[in-house]
N, C-alpha and C positions, 0 to 999 in steps of 0.2 A: 373597756374603752368605749363606753356608750356615747360620751361627748367627744367628738372627733376633733382633737386639737391639732392644728397644723404647726408642726415644729420643724423648722427648716434647718436649724443648726444645733449642734450639740455644744455643751460647755467646753471651754478649753482649760488647760491647766492654769492659765493666767486668771481665769474667773474664780479660782478657788483660793481662799485664804487658809482655812483649816479644813482639810479633806476628812469627812466623816467616813467611817469604815462600814461597809455593807457586805453581806453575803446574799446573793440572788438565787432564789430557788424556783424550780418548776414545781407545780402542785401535784398533779396526778402521777402516781408512780414514784414520787419522791417523799412528799409529806404524807399522803394518803394512798390507800390501795386504789389502783386503777380498775376500770371495767371496759370491756369491749363494747358494752351497751351504754357507756357514759355514766357519769355520776349525775343523777337527775333529781336528787332530793337530799336534805340534810341527813336523813336516815341512812342513805347509801354512802355517805362520807365516813370512812373509817380510817383512823390514823395508822400508819405503819409503826410497828413497835420501835420505840426509841426516838421517833422523829420529833415529837413534841418536846421531849427533854433536850434534844439536840438544839432546837431553836432557843430554848431557855438558856442553855449553856452559852450560846453565842451572845445573847442579850446581856447575860450576867457579866460577860467579858467585855462589854462595851461596844459590841458589834451589832449593827442594825440589820434587820432581815426584811427583804422585799420578795414578793412572789410575782412571777410573770408566767402566764398560762394561756395556751390556746384553748378556747371553749367554744368549739364549733357546734356543740349541741344546741346553742341558741340559733345559729344560722341554719341549722338543719330542722328547726322547728320542734325540737324535743323538749326544751325547757325555755322558760321566759327569763329575762334579766332579773326580775324580782326573785325568782326561785334561786338563781345563781347567787344573788345577794344573801339569801337565807342560808345557803350552803357556806358562804364565806363568813357569815356571822357565827355559825357553829364552829368553823375552823378557828376563827379568832378567839372565841370564848375558850375553846379547848387549849389553845396555845397559852392563853393568859392563866388558865387554871394550873398549868405546868410551870408558871413563873416566867413566861416569855411574852413577846409582843411582836406583831407584824407591823412594820412601819408603812407598808403600802402593798396593795394588791392590784395588779394590772392584768387585764385579760383582753384577748381578742375574741369578739363574739361572732366573727364572720365565718361563712362557709369557705372551704378551701378554694372553691372556684371563683370567689369574689375578687381575687387579685388585690387585696387590701395592702396597706403598708404597715400593718401591725401584727399579722400572723407570723409567728416564728418560722423561719429565721430572719424575717424582716426586722428592722430596728425600731419600729414605731413604739413599742412598749418600753424599750430601753431609753429612747429619747424622752419619753414622758417621765420616766423615773428620774432621769438626770435633771430635767427641767424643774420638776416639783420639789426635789430635795437639794438642788444646787450642788450636785456631785458629778464626777466623771467616773464611769465604771471601769476605766482602764486598769487592768491588773487585779480587779476584784474577783473573787471566786463566783462562778456561776455553775450551779449544780443541777443536772438533769438526768433523764433516763433515755433520751432519744437523740439521734443524730442531729435533729433540728436544734436541740439545746446546745449541742457542741458547736454547731455552725454559727448560731447566734452569738455565743461567747467569743468566737474568733472574729466575727465581723465587728463586734463592739470593742474588741481589744481587752476583753475580760479573760479570766483564767478558767478554762473549761475543765469540769470535773464530771465524770459519769458515775452513777450508782447502778448496781446490778438489780435493784428492785424495779418493779413496773416492767417496762420494756427494755431495761438496761442489759439484761443477759443477751437478748436478741440483737442488741445494737453494737455489741463488741466488734463484730467483723466489719462494721461500717465506719468506724472511727479511727483516727490516727493513733498509732501506738504510743505517741508521746503524751496522750491525754491520761491523766491520773484516773484510776478506777478503784472504787471502794464498794464494799458489800451493801452498804445502805447509808442513809444520811447520818446516822449516829456515828458510824466509823469515819465518814468524811470529816465531820465536824471535830471529832476527837483528834484527827491528824492535823487539821488546820490550827486548832488551838495549841497543839504541841509545838507547832512551828513558831508561834509567838509573833508572826509577821502579818497576820490577817488584818 
């Protein structure tokens, strides 16, 4: 979110004629392996087994995929926005090689102390996603590995889903028992597609 767009309102159901289907994903710990030292280069970006194929399965089923990710490594001075773009270019290429596509990548570059309006669980990235794609995320799956992802989903009216990869295992005690939990993104997507309602 390097260009700070002021979005004061979210779309309403009356704004939508035909609602497109989306699944919203966190990045680190969901699509790729996370690191306590941050992902600082394309070489350090490594997909979790089955995640690229899971994104492809969604796209083949007519469901679009967006990524929303806190990237405070920028605000901490560990990487530049240009480096982050290179990492995302690699991610997008690898997804496309597997037969999928990412419709949008939204990130917060700020340090946690910046009190911005985009760092999860704030709604800034969701508002931008809704604005740019003309959608309302209400009821759409939002898959993450941290309590902030679950809180973001609840604030946005989305459907929260936790995966055990990344920090997911350590997040189990911090989330509501009503939240669906899956081993990884591949398992979560398999369950969503089996429902036929995504």
